[in-house]
C-alpha positions in Angstrom: -4.8 68.0 43.3 -6.2 69.8 40.5 -6.5 66.6 38.2 -8.0 64.8 41.1 -10.5 67.7 41.4 -11.2 68.0 37.4 -11.5 63.9 37.5 -14.1 63.9 40.4 -16.3 66.8 38.8 -16.3 64.8 35.5 -17.3 61.8 37.2 -20.0 63.6 39.1 -21.2 64.9 35.6 -21.4 61.4 34.2 -23.2 60.1 37.2 -25.8 63.0 37.2 -26.3 62.5 33.5 -27.1 58.6 33.9 -30.9 59.2 35.2 -32.1 61.8 32.7 -30.5 59.7 29.9 -32.0 56.4 30.8 -35.3 57.6 32.3 -36.0 61.0 31.5 -40.0 60.9 32.5 -38.7 59.5 36.0 -36.2 62.3 36.4 -38.6 65.0 35.3 -41.0 63.7 37.8 -38.8 63.6 40.6 -37.5 67.1 40.0 -41.3 68.3 40.0 -41.7 66.5 43.3 -38.9 68.1 44.7 -39.6 71.8 43.5 -43.0 71.5 45.3 -41.1 70.5 48.7 -40.5 73.2 51.5 -37.3 74.6 51.1 -36.2 73.5 54.5 -36.6 70.0 53.4 -34.4 70.5 50.4 -31.9 72.2 52.4 -31.9 69.3 54.7 -31.5 66.6 51.8 -28.6 68.7 50.5 -27.0 69.0 54.0 -27.4 65.1 54.5 -25.9 64.3 50.7 -22.8 66.7 51.6 -22.1 64.8 54.8 -22.4 61.3 53.3 -20.1 62.6 50.7 -17.7 63.8 53.0 -17.9 60.8 55.2 -17.2 58.7 52.0 -14.2 60.8 50.9 -13.1 60.2 54.4 -13.4 56.5 54.3 -11.9 56.0 50.6 -9.0 58.6 51.0 -8.3 57.8 55.0 
């Protein structure tokens, strides 16, 4: 279990690093736009991301 969690975390870091490596200007502009959004929109986006991730996990592991 711990090994799988570590592998998942490592994969997340790899995936999160792709955009800043490939297109740093686009990545920077995106985060500037996100920083200007109201907190509720950011929170809703995070919730949607978590729910989609959980559904994907259930589909893959189920």
